[in-house]
N, C-alpha and C positions, 0 to 999 in steps of 0.2 A: 639486166636490171629492172628487178620486177618494181611492181606499185611499192611493195612494202619497203624496199631498200633506197628509194630517191628521199633525198635529201634537197627543199626549196634552198638555194643558199639567200634569196631575197627575204626570207623569212629568218634569217639568221643573225645572231646579235655580231658575230666574227666577222661577216662582209660587207665589203668596202667597194665602191667605185673610184679607181685611181683616174689619173687624167694623161693617161698613156694610153695612145689609141693602138698602140700594138699591144698591150696588158690592160685591158679596162676593167677586169676585175680581179678582187684580192682578198685572201682571207689574213685577218689577223692573227688568229689562233696556230696555223701552220705558218706563216712567213711566207708566202708566194704571192707570184700577181700571175695572171694566167690570161690568153685569149677566151679560154671556155671558161665555164662556170667551176669555182675551185670544187665543188660537189662531183661533177662529171672527172673531172684532171684524178682527185685520188680515186675514184672507182677505177680508172684504166688504168692507173699506176697500182693499185693493192688488192683490184678484186673485187672490196670491200664498201661498205656505204661508209661516208664520213662519222666518226664518230666523236668528233670534236663539235657538232652540229647542236648548238642553243639557241630555242626559241627566243625572239626578240619578246621584252615587255612590252605590252601595251600601254 
């Protein structure tokens, strides 16, 4: 993954932190929880950067 393909989940409006120690990171857009950041899981699964990334409003 090069710098242009990276998505920062912490800046995404769909990212949330769960209360589950085994799956601490979640994505509301894709509807899953993961140990890794959702953007990493999406890239490993599809080979493409996350297309649902939307920057949080300030």
